[in-house]
NUKEMAR-796010 format. One record per residue (C-alpha): x, y, z; residue in one letter. Coordinates in nm, 4 decimals, decimal comma. Last residue first. Example, Ala and Ser with C-alpha at 12.3 -4.5 7.8 and 13.67 -1.06 7.14 Angstrom:
REM residues 2
- 1,3670/-0,1060/0,7140/s .
- 1,2300/-0,4500/0,7800/a .
REM end
This chain:
REM residues 436
- 17,9389/-19,0715/-9,2426/a .
- 17,8186/-18,7250/-9,1490/r .
- 17,6603/-18,5204/-9,4226/a .
- 17,8065/-18,1824/-9,5138/v .
- 18,1785/-18,2532/-9,5570/e .
- 18,1330/-18,4845/-9,8552/p .
- 17,9832/-18,2029/-10,0630/n .
- 17,8052/-18,3000/-10,3870/e .
- 17,8163/-18,6766/-10,3316/a .
- 17,7380/-18,6239/-9,9642/t .
- 17,4327/-18,4221/-10,0590/e .
- 17,2970/-18,6952/-10,2842/a .
- 17,3530/-18,9737/-10,0288/a .
- 17,2193/-18,7638/-9,7413/p .
- 16,8874/-18,6930/-9,9158/n .
- 16,6730/-18,4628/-9,7058/a .
- 16,9719/-18,3297/-9,5147/p .
- 17,0039/-18,4322/-9,1495/p .
- 16,9921/-18,1784/-8,8643/l .
- 17,1763/-18,3859/-8,6013/a .
- 17,0294/-18,7388/-8,5982/r .
- 17,2214/-18,8657/-8,8989/l .
- 17,4638/-19,1093/-8,7281/s .
- 17,1897/-19,2033/-8,4810/r .
- 16,9739/-19,3427/-8,7585/p .
- 16,6950/-19,1075/-8,8613/p .
- 16,3639/-19,0858/-8,6727/v .
- 16,1360/-18,9448/-8,9430/l .
- 15,8244/-18,7662/-8,8240/f .
- 15,4501/-18,7493/-8,8848/n .
- 15,2281/-18,5320/-8,6664/g .
- 14,8664/-18,5409/-8,5558/r .
- 14,6705/-18,3092/-8,3243/r .
- 14,3277/-18,3001/-8,1596/v .
- 14,2324/-18,6662/-8,1860/t .
- 13,9312/-18,7202/-7,9628/d .
- 13,8981/-19,0247/-7,7390/i .
- 13,6112/-19,1839/-7,5442/y .
- 13,3759/-19,2512/-7,8340/q .
- 13,6421/-19,4470/-8,0229/l .
- 13,7053/-19,7010/-7,7454/i .
- 13,5873/-20,0116/-7,9312/g .
- 13,2851/-19,9459/-8,1501/n .
- 13,0107/-19,9457/-7,8866/n .
- 12,9253/-19,5935/-8,0099/t .
- 13,1793/-19,4502/-8,2550/r .
- 13,0351/-19,5054/-8,6020/q .
- 12,7606/-19,7072/-8,4405/g .
- 12,7253/-20,0800/-8,3766/v .
- 12,3933/-20,2050/-8,5140/a .
- 12,5785/-20,3893/-8,7875/s .
- 12,7040/-20,3624/-9,1455/n .
- 12,8176/-20,0043/-9,1986/r .
- 12,9660/-19,9460/-8,8518/d .
- 13,1452/-20,2817/-8,8525/v .
- 13,2904/-20,2000/-9,1944/e .
- 13,4032/-19,8610/-9,0609/e .
- 13,5882/-20,0118/-8,7673/g .
- 13,7945/-19,6964/-8,7052/n .
- 14,0610/-19,9114/-8,5326/m .
- 14,1201/-20,0956/-8,8597/a .
- 14,1722/-19,7632/-9,0349/e .
- 14,4184/-19,6654/-8,7609/r .
- 14,6286/-19,9737/-8,8279/t .
- 14,6398/-19,9123/-9,2019/t .
- 14,7328/-19,5476/-9,1438/v .
- 15,0127/-19,6546/-8,9089/f .
- 15,1573/-19,8885/-9,1688/d .
- 15,1217/-19,6070/-9,4259/s .
- 15,3563/-19,4017/-9,2090/i .
- 15,6281/-19,6490/-9,3044/t .
- 15,8622/-19,8673/-9,0997/r .
- 15,6616/-19,8058/-8,7863/q .
- 15,6991/-19,6275/-8,4523/l .
- 15,3987/-19,5094/-8,2528/a .
- 15,3565/-19,2233/-8,0076/l .
- 15,0081/-19,1584/-7,8739/f .
- 15,0466/-18,8632/-7,6404/h .
- 14,7405/-18,9354/-7,4330/v .
- 14,5074/-18,6946/-7,2570/s .
- 14,3488/-18,5972/-6,9282/a .
- 14,3242/-18,2182/-6,9451/r .
- 14,5008/-17,9639/-6,7258/d .
- 14,6573/-17,8163/-7,0436/g .
- 14,9056/-18,1015/-7,0472/d .
- 14,7879/-18,3714/-6,8044/t .
- 14,9480/-18,6569/-6,9973/s .
- 14,9302/-19,0303/-7,0574/d .
- 15,1881/-19,2333/-7,2499/f .
- 15,2502/-19,3907/-7,5894/d .
- 15,5438/-19,6089/-7,6935/r .
- 15,3635/-19,8337/-7,9397/r .
- 15,5430/-20,0331/-8,2088/l .
- 15,3386/-20,0553/-8,5291/i .
- 15,3030/-20,3589/-8,7572/i .
- 15,1213/-20,5834/-8,5126/p .
- 15,2474/-20,9419/-8,4680/k .
- 15,1049/-21,2758/-8,5843/d .
- 15,3557/-21,3016/-8,8698/n .
- 15,2157/-20,9696/-8,9900/e .
- 14,9184/-20,8219/-8,8143/r .
- 14,6331/-20,5847/-8,8906/v .
- 14,3616/-20,8537/-8,8707/d .
- 14,3794/-20,8701/-8,4920/v .
- 14,3427/-20,4941/-8,4406/m .
- 13,9624/-20,4973/-8,4299/k .
- 13,9656/-20,7292/-8,1275/q .
- 14,1916/-20,4926/-7,9372/g .
- 13,9277/-20,2198/-7,9533/h .
- 13,6394/-20,4541/-7,8795/g .
- 13,3125/-20,4825/-8,0702/v .
- 12,9630/-20,4214/-7,9351/v .
- 12,6063/-20,5150/-8,0265/g .
- 12,6583/-20,8730/-7,9122/k .
- 12,5484/-21,0777/-8,2132/n .
- 12,6007/-20,8333/-8,4990/r .
- 12,9091/-20,6633/-8,3572/a .
- 13,0525/-20,9957/-8,2424/t .
- 13,0116/-21,1509/-8,5846/d .
- 13,1672/-20,8466/-8,7528/m .
- 13,4630/-20,8441/-8,5145/p .
- 13,5437/-21,2133/-8,5713/e .
- 13,5322/-21,3895/-8,2358/d .
- 13,7856/-21,3235/-7,9618/c .
- 14,0195/-21,5972/-7,8390/d .
- 14,2847/-21,4775/-8,0857/d .
- 14,2964/-21,1552/-7,8827/m .
- 14,4647/-21,3436/-7,6014/r .
- 14,6187/-21,0363/-7,4295/p .
- 14,9525/-21,2243/-7,4317/d .
- 15,2516/-21,1135/-7,2211/t .
- 15,0994/-21,1949/-6,8838/g .
- 14,7208/-21,2014/-6,8975/l .
- 14,7102/-21,1666/-6,5175/n .
- 14,8441/-20,8116/-6,5542/e .
- 14,5065/-20,7063/-6,6946/g .
- 14,4451/-20,3834/-6,5028/a .
- 14,2380/-20,5621/-6,2346/d .
- 14,1702/-20,9144/-6,3625/e .
- 14,0843/-20,9733/-6,7274/v .
- 13,9549/-21,3161/-6,8328/l .
- 13,6167/-21,2827/-6,6626/d .
- 13,4557/-21,5148/-6,9215/n .
- 13,1851/-21,2768/-7,0432/e .
- 13,4208/-20,9796/-7,0453/a .
- 13,7008/-21,1531/-7,2366/h .
- 13,4523/-21,2850/-7,4936/h .
- 13,3007/-20,9350/-7,5301/p .
- 13,6345/-20,7959/-7,6593/c .
- 13,9469/-20,6175/-7,5286/f .
- 13,8868/-20,2464/-7,4575/m .
- 13,5142/-20,2402/-7,5346/k .
- 13,4300/-20,5712/-7,3672/a .
- 13,6508/-20,4942/-7,0655/v .
- 13,4811/-20,1565/-7,0209/r .
- 13,1371/-20,3136/-7,0531/q .
- 13,2178/-20,5728/-6,7855/e .
- 13,3464/-20,3004/-6,5493/r .
- 13,0180/-20,1196/-6,5977/s .
- 12,9780/-19,8194/-6,8250/d .
- 12,7910/-19,5189/-6,6888/q .
- 13,0256/-19,3484/-6,4419/e .
- 13,3677/-19,4780/-6,5503/y .
- 13,3652/-19,4778/-6,9298/w .
- 13,0721/-19,2338/-6,9381/q .
- 13,2788/-18,9664/-6,7641/t .
- 13,6037/-19,0682/-6,9348/l .
- 13,6433/-18,8224/-7,2201/n .
- 14,0122/-18,8404/-7,3105/l .
- 14,2071/-18,5998/-7,5312/t .
- 14,4337/-18,7546/-7,7938/l .
- 14,7566/-18,5913/-7,9100/t .
- 14,9056/-18,7864/-8,1986/s .
- 15,2666/-18,8658/-8,2799/l .
- 15,3509/-19,0939/-8,5696/q .
- 15,7171/-19,1853/-8,5871/q .
- 15,9084/-19,3281/-8,8804/t .
- 16,2145/-19,5512/-8,8457/t .
- 16,5915/-19,5342/-8,8799/g .
- 16,8428/-19,8094/-8,9483/g .
- 16,8419/-19,7370/-9,3193/a .
- 16,8162/-19,3592/-9,3687/f .
- 17,0561/-19,3547/-9,6659/p .
- 16,8529/-19,6184/-9,8497/g .
- 16,7111/-19,9507/-9,7389/d .
- 16,5772/-20,1348/-9,4339/q .
- 16,3771/-19,8796/-9,2366/i .
- 16,3128/-20,0290/-8,8919/t .
- 15,9601/-20,1094/-8,7710/v .
- 15,9854/-20,4864/-8,8111/r .
- 16,3391/-20,4993/-8,6712/d .
- 16,2183/-20,3353/-8,3491/e .
- 16,0063/-20,6407/-8,2758/g .
- 15,6321/-20,6079/-8,3045/p .
- 15,4147/-20,5448/-7,9982/q .
- 15,0910/-20,7284/-7,9202/n .
- 15,2504/-21,0279/-7,7469/g .
- 15,4780/-20,8066/-7,5388/e .
- 15,1670/-20,6436/-7,3978/y .
- 15,0985/-20,2727/-7,4233/v .
- 14,7984/-20,0860/-7,2826/s .
- 14,7530/-20,2354/-6,9384/e .
- 14,4121/-20,1260/-6,8247/f .
- 14,2418/-19,8487/-6,6283/g .
- 14,1563/-19,5974/-6,8985/m .
- 14,3921/-19,3445/-6,7405/y .
- 14,6993/-19,5643/-6,7885/m .
- 14,9209/-19,7701/-6,5541/p .
- 14,6294/-19,8635/-6,3253/a .
- 14,7207/-19,9426/-5,9627/d .
- 14,4861/-19,6968/-5,7901/e .
- 14,1984/-19,7552/-6,0300/p .
- 14,0795/-19,4320/-6,1976/v .
- 13,7395/-19,3429/-6,0418/p .
- 13,8272/-19,0102/-5,8790/g .
- 13,4818/-18,8775/-5,7833/d .
- 13,5114/-18,5751/-6,0105/d .
- 13,4893/-18,7667/-6,3361/p .
- 13,7994/-18,7514/-6,5632/v .
- 13,8110/-18,5393/-6,8807/g .
- 13,9263/-18,2235/-6,7082/d .
- 14,1853/-18,2773/-6,4367/v .
- 14,1989/-18,4113/-6,0813/d .
- 14,3116/-18,7495/-6,2135/q .
- 14,6818/-18,7136/-6,1370/h .
- 14,7581/-18,9631/-5,8585/e .
- 14,5311/-19,2193/-6,0226/a .
- 14,7236/-19,1801/-6,3502/p .
- 15,0599/-19,2362/-6,1737/l .
- 14,9582/-19,5467/-5,9806/g .
- 15,1147/-19,8140/-6,1975/d .
- 15,3095/-19,6640/-6,4858/g .
- 15,3019/-19,4079/-6,7639/i .
- 15,3818/-19,0371/-6,7610/f .
- 15,3569/-18,7214/-6,9635/g .
- 15,5024/-18,3934/-7,0778/t .
- 15,4881/-18,1581/-7,3731/r .
- 15,7271/-17,8694/-7,4242/r .
- 15,6466/-17,6143/-7,6923/e .
- 15,8150/-17,3899/-7,9489/r .
- 16,1707/-17,4582/-7,8345/v .
- 16,4006/-17,2639/-8,0667/t .
- 16,6566/-17,4537/-8,2686/f .
- 17,0143/-17,4203/-8,3945/a .
- 17,2252/-17,2980/-8,1018/d .
- 16,9201/-17,3875/-7,8933/t .
- 17,0176/-17,7518/-7,9119/l .
- 17,3226/-17,6563/-7,7071/a .
- 17,7030/-17,6312/-7,7380/a .
- 17,9104/-17,5147/-7,4395/d .
- 17,9676/-17,8770/-7,3513/p .
- 17,8494/-18,0437/-7,0300/q .
- 18,0806/-18,1581/-6,7538/s .
- 17,9722/-18,4900/-6,6045/v .
- 17,8802/-18,5132/-6,2354/g .
- 17,5212/-18,6123/-6,3104/n .
- 17,4942/-18,3087/-6,5383/l .
- 17,7385/-18,0182/-6,5223/e .
- 17,7457/-17,6745/-6,6855/d .
- 17,3685/-17,6635/-6,7030/l .
- 17,1400/-17,4201/-6,8915/e .
- 17,2575/-17,4989/-7,2450/g .
- 16,9111/-17,5974/-7,3664/k .
- 17,0233/-17,9591/-7,3991/l .
- 17,1456/-17,9453/-7,0394/a .
- 16,8072/-17,8200/-6,9163/e .
- 16,6243/-18,0973/-7,0975/e .
- 16,8649/-18,3657/-6,9758/a .
- 16,8208/-18,2462/-6,6172/g .
- 16,4425/-18,2482/-6,6472/m .
- 16,4433/-18,5965/-6,7993/v .
- 16,6773/-18,7209/-6,5251/v .
- 16,4986/-18,5555/-6,2323/e .
- 16,1754/-18,7207/-6,3410/g .
- 16,3384/-19,0572/-6,2827/h .
- 16,2032/-19,3629/-6,4654/d .
- 16,3380/-19,2047/-6,7815/s .
- 16,2273/-19,0842/-7,1243/a .
- 16,3188/-18,7864/-7,3436/l .
- 16,1585/-18,7461/-7,6891/h .
- 16,3124/-18,4654/-7,8967/v .
- 16,0732/-18,3537/-8,1702/i .
- 16,1662/-18,1647/-8,4862/a .
- 16,0383/-17,9117/-8,7399/d .
- 15,7036/-17,8287/-8,5794/v .
- 15,3986/-17,8684/-8,8018/d .
- 15,1837/-18,0909/-8,5823/d .
- 14,8792/-18,0598/-8,8063/a .
- 14,5584/-17,9833/-8,6195/d .
- 14,3120/-18,2681/-8,5963/p .
- 13,9658/-18,2831/-8,7548/d .
- 13,8200/-18,6194/-8,6582/e .
- 13,4889/-18,7909/-8,7357/f .
- 13,5519/-18,8967/-9,0954/s .
- 13,8688/-19,0787/-9,0007/s .
- 14,2408/-19,0457/-9,0636/l .
- 14,2718/-18,6669/-9,0624/a .
- 14,6002/-18,5562/-9,2132/r .
- 14,9704/-18,5413/-9,1365/p .
- 15,2178/-18,4364/-9,4084/e .
- 15,3605/-18,7392/-9,5835/p .
- 15,6764/-18,9233/-9,4725/l .
- 15,7269/-19,2561/-9,6531/d .
- 16,1037/-19,2873/-9,7014/i .
- 16,2467/-19,5428/-9,9478/s .
- 16,1914/-19,2995/-10,2365/d .
- 16,4619/-19,0797/-10,0874/p .
- 16,3562/-18,7437/-9,9397/l .
- 16,3589/-18,4693/-10,1980/d .
- 16,6602/-18,2542/-10,2769/s .
- 16,6360/-17,8732/-10,2765/d .
- 16,6051/-17,8721/-9,8976/f .
- 16,3637/-17,6601/-9,6918/r .
- 16,0800/-17,9156/-9,7237/d .
- 16,2713/-18,1525/-9,4934/f .
- 16,1702/-17,9614/-9,1806/y .
- 15,8061/-17,9508/-9,2844/y .
- 15,8137/-18,3276/-9,3443/p .
- 15,8889/-18,3638/-8,9717/s .
- 16,2135/-18,4597/-8,7990/y .
- 16,2907/-18,6948/-8,5088/s .
- 16,5365/-18,7001/-8,2181/v .
- 16,5219/-18,9967/-7,9821/t .
- 16,5806/-19,0485/-7,6111/f .
- 16,6526/-19,2992/-7,3371/l .
- 16,7952/-19,1924/-7,0025/l .
- 16,8999/-19,3678/-6,6828/g .
- 16,6645/-19,6028/-6,4971/a .
- 16,4997/-19,6822/-6,8315/a .
- 16,8443/-19,7417/-6,9782/s .
- 17,1264/-19,5773/-7,1723/r .
- 17,3540/-19,4549/-6,8938/e .
- 17,3397/-19,0882/-6,8088/y .
- 17,5957/-18,8056/-6,8313/a .
- 17,7868/-18,9203/-7,1389/r .
- 17,4643/-18,9503/-7,3388/e .
- 17,3664/-18,6023/-7,2150/i .
- 17,6802/-18,4520/-7,3694/g .
- 17,6491/-18,6526/-7,6914/t .
- 17,3217/-18,4731/-7,7617/l .
- 17,4840/-18,1306/-7,7086/a .
- 17,7786/-18,2181/-7,9333/t .
- 17,5459/-18,3418/-8,2086/e .
- 17,3436/-18,0213/-8,1972/v .
- 17,6541/-17,7996/-8,2032/a .
- 17,8142/-17,9950/-8,4881/e .
- 17,5016/-17,9721/-8,6989/r .
- 17,4814/-17,5988/-8,6308/e .
- 17,8442/-17,5463/-8,7322/e .
- 17,7991/-17,7462/-9,0526/d .
- 17,5113/-17,5201/-9,1455/t .
- 17,1430/-17,6083/-9,1544/p .
- 16,9210/-17,4865/-9,4379/t .
- 16,7254/-17,1639/-9,4563/g .
- 16,4508/-17,0372/-9,2298/d .
- 16,3634/-17,1294/-8,8726/g .
- 16,4608/-17,4465/-8,6907/y .
- 16,1573/-17,5033/-8,4736/e .
- 16,1500/-17,7568/-8,1909/l .
- 15,8839/-17,9500/-7,9983/a .
- 16,0511/-18,0897/-7,6857/l .
- 15,8669/-18,3987/-7,5663/l .
- 15,9232/-18,4901/-7,2015/v .
- 15,8452/-18,8268/-7,0479/r .
- 15,8432/-18,9911/-6,7034/h .
- 15,7668/-19,3561/-6,6265/r .
- 16,0093/-19,5336/-6,8588/p .
- 15,8413/-19,8420/-7,0089/h .
- 15,8810/-20,1837/-6,8482/h .
- 15,8791/-20,4463/-7,1207/n .
- 15,6270/-20,7204/-7,0534/n .
- 15,6926/-21,0329/-6,8471/g .
- 15,4036/-20,9868/-6,6019/a .
- 15,6418/-20,8967/-6,3184/d .
- 15,7912/-20,6170/-6,5264/n .
- 16,0667/-20,6501/-6,7836/t .
- 16,3783/-20,4339/-6,7908/p .
- 16,4392/-20,1971/-7,0831/l .
- 16,7823/-20,1473/-7,2435/f .
- 16,7458/-20,4227/-7,5048/a .
- 16,4065/-20,2760/-7,5952/n .
- 16,5278/-19,9231/-7,6628/w .
- 16,6619/-19,9423/-8,0182/a .
- 16,4788/-19,6290/-8,1402/h .
- 16,7962/-19,4341/-8,2093/q .
- 16,9172/-19,7218/-8,4243/r .
- 17,2909/-19,6729/-8,4635/d .
- 17,3502/-19,8825/-8,1539/p .
- 17,5464/-19,7230/-7,8674/f .
- 17,8938/-19,8055/-7,7394/e .
- 18,1457/-19,6722/-7,9932/a .
- 17,9556/-19,3510/-8,0654/d .
- 17,8917/-19,3077/-7,6917/p .
- 18,2639/-19,2490/-7,6194/e .
- 18,2934/-19,1581/-7,2491/e .
- 18,0217/-19,4077/-7,1704/p .
- 17,7107/-19,3089/-6,9757/g .
- 17,7007/-19,2296/-6,6074/r .
- 17,5274/-19,4481/-6,3552/p .
- 17,2146/-19,2947/-6,1965/v .
- 17,2059/-19,2596/-5,8189/d .
- 16,9071/-19,0612/-5,7016/i .
- 16,9400/-18,8244/-5,4094/e .
- 16,6675/-18,8808/-5,1538/a .
- 16,4028/-18,6145/-5,1570/g .
- 16,3082/-18,2492/-5,1893/r .
- 16,6287/-18,0812/-5,2987/n .
- 16,6530/-18,2539/-5,6363/l .
- 16,2887/-18,1771/-5,7143/c .
- 16,3198/-17,8145/-5,6122/a .
- 16,6306/-17,7743/-5,8277/s .
- 16,4604/-17,9314/-6,1291/l .
- 16,1532/-17,7128/-6,0827/a .
- 16,3727/-17,4014/-6,0627/a .
- 16,5755/-17,5012/-6,3703/a .
- 16,2706/-17,5389/-6,5897/g .
- 15,9859/-17,7841/-6,6108/g .
- 15,6273/-17,7455/-6,4869/i .
- 15,5097/-18,0903/-6,6010/a .
- 15,8316/-18,2502/-6,4778/v .
- 15,7846/-18,0846/-6,1379/a .
- 15,4287/-18,2137/-6,1167/s .
- 15,5467/-18,5682/-6,1890/k .
- 15,8184/-18,5322/-5,9264/v .
- 15,5719/-18,4066/-5,6648/f .
- 15,3248/-18,6854/-5,7323/a .
- 15,5987/-18,9476/-5,7026/r .
- 15,7249/-18,7855/-5,3814/r .
- 15,3873/-18,7998/-5,2085/d .
- 15,3507/-18,4716/-5,0238/i .
- 15,3867/-18,4652/-4,6461/g .
- 15,6616/-18,2015/-4,6440/h .
- 15,9123/-18,4466/-4,4990/s .
- 15,8746/-18,6701/-4,8018/d .
- 15,5955/-18,9147/-4,8682/s .
- 15,6392/-19,2668/-5,0054/m .
REM end
């Protein structure tokens, strides 16, 4: 749909989200039909689950039966500074977060968000993180990558189908709006405690990548399929290859009900993917050669429904030796528990820096679960014992470069505002410091 200015509204909204700021929000609101987003509850504490990452119950399903993921994203990378948080700062952050919860309902059509903290944030405390928390500093996870460490203190992840919603929430959190969706906003702001080092943006959903392929990393002739939800042309997340939220939730200790988050920035190199590889080769590398040879994947793969049918693929080593190629999804089959993966993907594409990229965001109970999954993706055994190369014909490794990695703790909602490293220990010393 185009507005009166002749510019597709979806493209305009995505561009506005990427630019950000009050002016972009105002332009977006003035350029099309007013959106109608129900307000959130007056008392979010009584209505919302304590798991920040409990999104699935608030997501609709698409025609294929998979969860529909919010189309527009903003990541606010925050720095706290020196010292340890004060009670006043914790109260200000919590008040600001509650303000946007009151403004928008918790849904993909409204607003979903999480707040997470890095190991660098927790280093400021005298107490260590509990033994139940696995949160190492980020590191390279293959011999062919050299990523920068994402050493910010915290990340706020905002997600909505409406770009106006994520922009409005961002501005309200920065204390720039007195009213949001007709709801008065508090004087308190995230910036009472944090500074925003960087804002990162992105999108996911049918048509959005094709509308934004005039960037580095994508061939000039515009090859991204018009209906593809991701730059590489295929559905990326099926219900059958996602674990339940219980599997990625921390079970014990003061952070029970939370999860860990691994956030990587991956740049895409799609010239060979689209200009040299055939459709059959792309299917073989993304899924497996069996899927390519039997024409199992139509268009972006919606015909597969909720199950990408990875069990139909042969053993990766056999395929590598016999076919000279192994599929990305095929390599993941062995990293499952009760026939489900052990990481929950909520990644999305981006044009940050005018480069086609992916913010690969994964939730898991422990960071070591992510490491195990990434090691399977590396396919080092396949590389050592077949004609398949370290990256060539080894899934999609040759088309992505990891430029940044970060590890974060997503605490339960009750501890989302500047948590101490060990809430149980700090509460015992000073009951007023950690929230119940």
